[in-house]
C-alpha positions as protocol buffer text, in pm:
chain_id: "A"
residue {
  index: 1
  type: UNK
  ca { x: 1791 y: -3771 z: -7647 }
}
residue {
  index: 2
  type: UNK
  ca { x: 1647 y: -3709 z: -7993 }
}
residue {
  index: 3
  type: UNK
  ca { x: 1817 y: -3515 z: -8273 }
}
residue {
  index: 4
  type: UNK
  ca { x: 1584 y: -3223 z: -8196 }
}
residue {
  index: 5
  type: UNK
  ca { x: 1696 y: -3219 z: -7830 }
}
residue {
  index: 6
  type: UNK
  ca { x: 2061 y: -3232 z: -7936 }
}
residue {
  index: 7
  type: UNK
  ca { x: 1995 y: -2941 z: -8172 }
}
residue {
  index: 8
  type: UNK
  ca { x: 1837 y: -2739 z: -7891 }
}
residue {
  index: 9
  type: UNK
  ca { x: 2136 y: -2772 z: -7656 }
}
residue {
  index: 10
  type: UNK
  ca { x: 2382 y: -2703 z: -7941 }
}
residue {
  index: 11
  type: UNK
  ca { x: 2184 y: -2398 z: -8054 }
}
residue {
  index: 12
  type: UNK
  ca { x: 2134 y: -2521 z: -8412 }
}
residue {
  index: 13
  type: UNK
  ca { x: 1853 y: -2670 z: -8621 }
}
residue {
  index: 14
  type: UNK
  ca { x: 1757 y: -3039 z: -8621 }
}
residue {
  index: 15
  type: UNK
  ca { x: 1864 y: -3058 z: -8987 }
}
residue {
  index: 16
  type: UNK
  ca { x: 2214 y: -2941 z: -8892 }
}
residue {
  index: 17
  type: UNK
  ca { x: 2248 y: -3218 z: -8633 }
}
residue {
  index: 18
  type: UNK
  ca { x: 2120 y: -3472 z: -8889 }
}
residue {
  index: 19
  type: UNK
  ca { x: 2392 y: -3345 z: -9124 }
}
residue {
  index: 20
  type: UNK
  ca { x: 2657 y: -3389 z: -8854 }
}
residue {
  index: 21
  type: UNK
  ca { x: 2533 y: -3745 z: -8802 }
}
residue {
  index: 22
  type: UNK
  ca { x: 2598 y: -3823 z: -9169 }
}
residue {
  index: 23
  type: UNK
  ca { x: 2926 y: -3636 z: -9213 }
}
residue {
  index: 24
  type: UNK
  ca { x: 3119 y: -3610 z: -8886 }
}
residue {
  index: 25
  type: UNK
  ca { x: 3308 y: -3905 z: -8739 }
}
residue {
  index: 26
  type: UNK
  ca { x: 3224 y: -4055 z: -8401 }
}
residue {
  index: 27
  type: UNK
  ca { x: 2857 y: -3952 z: -8386 }
}
residue {
  index: 28
  type: UNK
  ca { x: 2700 y: -4161 z: -8107 }
}
residue {
  index: 29
  type: UNK
  ca { x: 2511 y: -4475 z: -8203 }
}
residue {
  index: 30
  type: UNK
  ca { x: 2140 y: -4472 z: -8118 }
}
residue {
  index: 31
  type: UNK
  ca { x: 2037 y: -4648 z: -7799 }
}
residue {
  index: 32
  type: UNK
  ca { x: 1697 y: -4726 z: -7950 }
}
residue {
  index: 33
  type: UNK
  ca { x: 1508 y: -4668 z: -8272 }
}
residue {
  index: 34
  type: UNK
  ca { x: 1637 y: -4599 z: -8621 }
}
residue {
  index: 35
  type: UNK
  ca { x: 1634 y: -4318 z: -8875 }
}
residue {
  index: 36
  type: UNK
  ca { x: 1445 y: -4001 z: -8780 }
}
residue {
  index: 37
  type: UNK
  ca { x: 1302 y: -4169 z: -8467 }
}
residue {
  index: 38
  type: UNK
  ca { x: 1641 y: -4266 z: -8323 }
}
residue {
  index: 39
  type: UNK
  ca { x: 1712 y: -4191 z: -7957 }
}
residue {
  index: 40
  type: UNK
  ca { x: 2067 y: -4134 z: -7833 }
}
residue {
  index: 41
  type: UNK
  ca { x: 2225 y: -4150 z: -7489 }
}
residue {
  index: 42
  type: UNK
  ca { x: 2233 y: -3801 z: -7337 }
}
residue {
  index: 43
  type: UNK
  ca { x: 2580 y: -3835 z: -7183 }
}
residue {
  index: 44
  type: UNK
  ca { x: 2729 y: -3975 z: -7504 }
}
residue {
  index: 45
  type: UNK
  ca { x: 2572 y: -3697 z: -7711 }
}
residue {
  index: 46
  type: UNK
  ca { x: 2696 y: -3419 z: -7481 }
}
residue {
  index: 47
  type: UNK
  ca { x: 3049 y: -3564 z: -7478 }
}
residue {
  index: 48
  type: UNK
  ca { x: 3052 y: -3592 z: -7858 }
}
residue {
  index: 49
  type: UNK
  ca { x: 2920 y: -3238 z: -7905 }
}
residue {
  index: 50
  type: UNK
  ca { x: 3193 y: -3104 z: -7675 }
}
residue {
  index: 51
  type: UNK
  ca { x: 3469 y: -3310 z: -7844 }
}
residue {
  index: 52
  type: UNK
  ca { x: 3380 y: -3182 z: -8192 }
}
residue {
  index: 53
  type: UNK
  ca { x: 3347 y: -2824 z: -8066 }
}
residue {
  index: 54
  type: UNK
  ca { x: 2972 y: -2793 z: -8120 }
}
residue {
  index: 55
  type: UNK
  ca { x: 2888 y: -2733 z: -7754 }
}
residue {
  index: 56
  type: UNK
  ca { x: 3069 y: -2496 z: -7526 }
}
residue {
  index: 57
  type: UNK
  ca { x: 3051 y: -2453 z: -7152 }
}
residue {
  index: 58
  type: UNK
  ca { x: 2983 y: -2090 z: -7054 }
}
residue {
  index: 59
  type: UNK
  ca { x: 3288 y: -1935 z: -6887 }
}
residue {
  index: 60
  type: UNK
  ca { x: 3137 y: -1608 z: -6771 }
}
residue {
  index: 61
  type: UNK
  ca { x: 2930 y: -1566 z: -6461 }
}
residue {
  index: 62
  type: UNK
  ca { x: 2561 y: -1645 z: -6494 }
}
residue {
  index: 63
  type: UNK
  ca { x: 2308 y: -1368 z: -6507 }
}
residue {
  index: 64
  type: UNK
  ca { x: 2202 y: -1160 z: -6214 }
}
residue {
  index: 65
  type: UNK
  ca { x: 1834 y: -1098 z: -6158 }
}
residue {
  index: 66
  type: UNK
  ca { x: 1709 y: -768 z: -6021 }
}
residue {
  index: 67
  type: UNK
  ca { x: 1347 y: -729 z: -5903 }
}
residue {
  index: 68
  type: UNK
  ca { x: 1271 y: -357 z: -5864 }
}
residue {
  index: 69
  type: UNK
  ca { x: 986 y: -234 z: -5648 }
}
residue {
  index: 70
  type: UNK
  ca { x: 840 y: 111 z: -5697 }
}
residue {
  index: 71
  type: UNK
  ca { x: 546 y: 267 z: -5522 }
}
residue {
  index: 72
  type: UNK
  ca { x: 212 y: 110 z: -5608 }
}
residue {
  index: 73
  type: UNK
  ca { x: 208 y: -141 z: -5892 }
}
residue {
  index: 74
  type: UNK
  ca { x: 531 y: -19 z: -6052 }
}
residue {
  index: 75
  type: UNK
  ca { x: 781 y: -303 z: -6054 }
}
residue {
  index: 76
  type: UNK
  ca { x: 1008 y: -476 z: -6302 }
}
residue {
  index: 77
  type: UNK
  ca { x: 1229 y: -785 z: -6320 }
}
residue {
  index: 78
  type: UNK
  ca { x: 1556 y: -719 z: -6506 }
}
residue {
  index: 79
  type: UNK
  ca { x: 1828 y: -963 z: -6612 }
}
residue {
  index: 80
  type: UNK
  ca { x: 2181 y: -830 z: -6571 }
}
residue {
  index: 81
  type: UNK
  ca { x: 2445 y: -1018 z: -6770 }
}
residue {
  index: 82
  type: UNK
  ca { x: 2805 y: -1031 z: -6643 }
}
residue {
  index: 83
  type: UNK
  ca { x: 2683 y: -874 z: -6321 }
}
residue {
  index: 84
  type: UNK
  ca { x: 2948 y: -711 z: -6102 }
}
residue {
  index: 85
  type: UNK
  ca { x: 2836 y: -629 z: -5749 }
}
residue {
  index: 86
  type: UNK
  ca { x: 3057 y: -410 z: -5527 }
}
residue {
  index: 87
  type: UNK
  ca { x: 2935 y: -376 z: -5169 }
}
residue {
  index: 88
  type: UNK
  ca { x: 3046 y: -98 z: -4936 }
}
residue {
  index: 89
  type: UNK
  ca { x: 3188 y: -199 z: -4599 }
}
residue {
  index: 90
  type: UNK
  ca { x: 3021 y: 88 z: -4413 }
}
residue {
  index: 91
  type: UNK
  ca { x: 2662 y: 215 z: -4407 }
}
residue {
  index: 92
  type: UNK
  ca { x: 2782 y: 560 z: -4517 }
}
residue {
  index: 93
  type: UNK
  ca { x: 2915 y: 422 z: -4847 }
}
residue {
  index: 94
  type: UNK
  ca { x: 2741 y: 323 z: -5169 }
}
residue {
  index: 95
  type: UNK
  ca { x: 2685 y: -20 z: -5318 }
}
residue {
  index: 96
  type: UNK
  ca { x: 2715 y: -60 z: -5695 }
}
residue {
  index: 97
  type: UNK
  ca { x: 2578 y: -311 z: -5946 }
}
residue {
  index: 98
  type: UNK
  ca { x: 2696 y: -295 z: -6304 }
}
residue {
  index: 99
  type: UNK
  ca { x: 2631 y: -520 z: -6600 }
}
residue {
  index: 100
  type: UNK
  ca { x: 2469 y: -557 z: -6939 }
}
residue {
  index: 101
  type: UNK
  ca { x: 2095 y: -533 z: -6994 }
}
residue {
  index: 102
  type: UNK
  ca { x: 1873 y: -552 z: -7296 }
}
residue {
  index: 103
  type: UNK
  ca { x: 1780 y: -206 z: -7429 }
}
residue {
  index: 104
  type: UNK
  ca { x: 1414 y: -255 z: -7331 }
}
residue {
  index: 105
  type: UNK
  ca { x: 1519 y: -341 z: -6972 }
}
residue {
  index: 106
  type: UNK
  ca { x: 1742 y: -33 z: -6957 }
}
residue {
  index: 107
  type: UNK
  ca { x: 1452 y: 182 z: -7079 }
}
residue {
  index: 108
  type: UNK
  ca { x: 1224 y: 28 z: -6815 }
}
residue {
  index: 109
  type: UNK
  ca { x: 1488 y: 99 z: -6549 }
}
residue {
  index: 110
  type: UNK
  ca { x: 1507 y: 461 z: -6660 }
}
residue {
  index: 111
  type: UNK
  ca { x: 1127 y: 486 z: -6651 }
}
residue {
  index: 112
  type: UNK
  ca { x: 1110 y: 345 z: -6298 }
}
residue {
  index: 113
  type: UNK
  ca { x: 1398 y: 557 z: -6174 }
}
residue {
  index: 114
  type: UNK
  ca { x: 1269 y: 883 z: -6322 }
}
residue {
  index: 115
  type: UNK
  ca { x: 1301 y: 1063 z: -5988 }
}
residue {
  index: 116
  type: UNK
  ca { x: 930 y: 1101 z: -5917 }
}
residue {
  index: 117
  type: UNK
  ca { x: 915 y: 803 z: -5684 }
}
residue {
  index: 118
  type: UNK
  ca { x: 1144 y: 607 z: -5455 }
}
residue {
  index: 119
  type: UNK
  ca { x: 1244 y: 271 z: -5600 }
}
residue {
  index: 120
  type: UNK
  ca { x: 1403 y: -10 z: -5408 }
}
residue {
  index: 121
  type: UNK
  ca { x: 1520 y: -362 z: -5484 }
}
residue {
  index: 122
  type: UNK
  ca { x: 1279 y: -634 z: -5379 }
}
residue {
  index: 123
  type: UNK
  ca { x: 1538 y: -902 z: -5454 }
}
residue {
  index: 124
  type: UNK
  ca { x: 1880 y: -903 z: -5617 }
}
residue {
  index: 125
  type: UNK
  ca { x: 2049 y: -1232 z: -5693 }
}
residue {
  index: 126
  type: UNK
  ca { x: 2400 y: -1246 z: -5838 }
}
residue {
  index: 127
  type: UNK
  ca { x: 2652 y: -1528 z: -5835 }
}
residue {
  index: 128
  type: UNK
  ca { x: 2861 y: -1542 z: -5520 }
}
residue {
  index: 129
  type: UNK
  ca { x: 2634 y: -1330 z: -5298 }
}
residue {
  index: 130
  type: UNK
  ca { x: 2331 y: -1385 z: -5079 }
}
residue {
  index: 131
  type: UNK
  ca { x: 2004 y: -1249 z: -5216 }
}
residue {
  index: 132
  type: UNK
  ca { x: 1988 y: -879 z: -5130 }
}
residue {
  index: 133
  type: UNK
  ca { x: 1713 y: -625 z: -5088 }
}
residue {
  index: 134
  type: UNK
  ca { x: 1736 y: -246 z: -5078 }
}
residue {
  index: 135
  type: UNK
  ca { x: 1474 y: -32 z: -4904 }
}
residue {
  index: 136
  type: UNK
  ca { x: 1494 y: 255 z: -5155 }
}
residue {
  index: 137
  type: UNK
  ca { x: 1705 y: 532 z: -5311 }
}
residue {
  index: 138
  type: UNK
  ca { x: 1818 y: 325 z: -5611 }
}
residue {
  index: 139
  type: UNK
  ca { x: 1952 y: 538 z: -5896 }
}
residue {
  index: 140
  type: UNK
  ca { x: 2124 y: 500 z: -6233 }
}
residue {
  index: 141
  type: UNK
  ca { x: 2484 y: 621 z: -6215 }
}
residue {
  index: 142
  type: UNK
  ca { x: 2574 y: 530 z: -6570 }
}
residue {
  index: 143
  type: UNK
  ca { x: 2422 y: 403 z: -6893 }
}
residue {
  index: 144
  type: UNK
  ca { x: 2615 y: 356 z: -7213 }
}
residue {
  index: 145
  type: UNK
  ca { x: 2608 y: 153 z: -7532 }
}
residue {
  index: 146
  type: UNK
  ca { x: 2971 y: 79 z: -7626 }
}
residue {
  index: 147
  type: UNK
  ca { x: 2870 y: -131 z: -7928 }
}
residue {
  index: 148
  type: UNK
  ca { x: 2571 y: -293 z: -8088 }
}
residue {
  index: 149
  type: UNK
  ca { x: 2333 y: -486 z: -7869 }
}
residue {
  index: 150
  type: UNK
  ca { x: 2289 y: -443 z: -7494 }
}
residue {
  index: 151
  type: UNK
  ca { x: 2346 y: -147 z: -7272 }
}
residue {
  index: 152
  type: UNK
  ca { x: 2601 y: -127 z: -6992 }
}
residue {
  index: 153
  type: UNK
  ca { x: 2426 y: 6 z: -6682 }
}
residue {
  index: 154
  type: UNK
  ca { x: 2554 y: 104 z: -6340 }
}
residue {
  index: 155
  type: UNK
  ca { x: 2311 y: 120 z: -6048 }
}
residue {
  index: 156
  type: UNK
  ca { x: 2399 y: 255 z: -5704 }
}
residue {
  index: 157
  type: UNK
  ca { x: 2227 y: 287 z: -5367 }
}
residue {
  index: 158
  type: UNK
  ca { x: 2321 y: 382 z: -5009 }
}
residue {
  index: 159
  type: UNK
  ca { x: 2479 y: 82 z: -4837 }
}
residue {
  index: 160
  type: UNK
  ca { x: 2287 y: 161 z: -4521 }
}
residue {
  index: 161
  type: UNK
  ca { x: 1963 y: 65 z: -4697 }
}
residue {
  index: 162
  type: UNK
  ca { x: 2091 y: -277 z: -4805 }
}
residue {
  index: 163
  type: UNK
  ca { x: 1993 y: -592 z: -4625 }
}
residue {
  index: 164
  type: UNK
  ca { x: 1944 y: -962 z: -4671 }
}
residue {
  index: 165
  type: UNK
  ca { x: 1634 y: -1032 z: -4877 }
}
residue {
  index: 166
  type: UNK
  ca { x: 1350 y: -1180 z: -4678 }
}
residue {
  index: 167
  type: UNK
  ca { x: 1189 y: -1493 z: -4813 }
}
residue {
  index: 168
  type: UNK
  ca { x: 875 y: -1315 z: -4934 }
}
residue {
  index: 169
  type: UNK
  ca { x: 1023 y: -974 z: -5015 }
}
residue {
  index: 170
  type: UNK
  ca { x: 1159 y: -688 z: -4812 }
}
residue {
  index: 171
  type: UNK
  ca { x: 1465 y: -672 z: -4592 }
}
residue {
  index: 172
  type: UNK
  ca { x: 1515 y: -932 z: -4318 }
}
residue {
  index: 173
  type: UNK
  ca { x: 1806 y: -751 z: -4148 }
}
residue {
  index: 174
  type: UNK
  ca { x: 2073 y: -494 z: -4221 }
}
residue {
  index: 175
  type: UNK
  ca { x: 2383 y: -617 z: -4397 }
}
residue {
  index: 176
  type: UNK
  ca { x: 2622 y: -342 z: -4283 }
}
residue {
  index: 177
  type: UNK
  ca { x: 2678 y: -178 z: -3949 }
}
residue {
  index: 178
  type: UNK
  ca { x: 2601 y: 187 z: -3891 }
}
residue {
  index: 179
  type: UNK
  ca { x: 2906 y: 378 z: -3777 }
}
residue {
  index: 180
  type: UNK
  ca { x: 3014 y: 736 z: -3733 }
}
residue {
  index: 181
  type: UNK
  ca { x: 2897 y: 1022 z: -3517 }
}
residue {
  index: 182
  type: UNK
  ca { x: 2523 y: 1073 z: -3527 }
}
residue {
  index: 183
  type: UNK
  ca { x: 2457 y: 802 z: -3786 }
}
residue {
  index: 184
  type: UNK
  ca { x: 2132 y: 625 z: -3705 }
}
residue {
  index: 185
  type: UNK
  ca { x: 1911 y: 362 z: -3847 }
}
residue {
  index: 186
  type: UNK
  ca { x: 1574 y: 471 z: -3983 }
}
residue {
  index: 187
  type: UNK
  ca { x: 1422 y: 124 z: -3939 }
}
residue {
  index: 188
  type: UNK
  ca { x: 1233 y: -62 z: -3673 }
}
residue {
  index: 189
  type: UNK
  ca { x: 1270 y: -434 z: -3595 }
}
residue {
  index: 190
  type: UNK
  ca { x: 947 y: -627 z: -3546 }
}
residue {
  index: 191
  type: UNK
  ca { x: 883 y: -925 z: -3320 }
}
residue {
  index: 192
  type: UNK
  ca { x: 886 y: -1154 z: -3625 }
}
residue {
  index: 193
  type: UNK
  ca { x: 1248 y: -1052 z: -3695 }
}
residue {
  index: 194
  type: UNK
  ca { x: 1164 y: -836 z: -3996 }
}
residue {
  index: 195
  type: UNK
  ca { x: 1284 y: -482 z: -4042 }
}
residue {
  index: 196
  type: UNK
  ca { x: 1084 y: -200 z: -4196 }
}
residue {
  index: 197
  type: UNK
  ca { x: 1183 y: 157 z: -4271 }
}
residue {
  index: 198
  type: UNK
  ca { x: 1035 y: 431 z: -4055 }
}
residue {
  index: 199
  type: UNK
  ca { x: 933 y: 751 z: -4236 }
}
């Protein structure tokens, strides 16, 4: 690992790492080379950076990724930080995804979900859950900016439209059971095992 690589994982400049090498105790010895061309052991460098408090391990959940599919070419991939996914236990309920997005992603969401077209989720990946897909009816239930930076968004959809994401997009099968008097599925299962929504 070079000084530039150490700088990249610590989120600082190469000059800052060179300064640490000169001033902080215990900086790893190079495994080969000298001066500016020195190469250091990756494991030793990571351990040293953590010991001196220059590298932290993220404690929050990793990002969720939401791939929205509108009619025609309208689609968008959105990162959702600190994603919280709450899934209904019955098809009559609503699922909810909330988390932080960049302002430009929130604006793109609002543009896609303007009410003139049905938007679904081609693929939703969040930590601790299988990849999901939603056939349609996605809507924004909340959007606020509590401080500077990103926007807190809340997206909801009918649980009955949620399913496991198929490998190449779409819903492979329903994730919740339909229950209740007169509740029916508006989808048809194909011989390949896929499910598509019937108009």
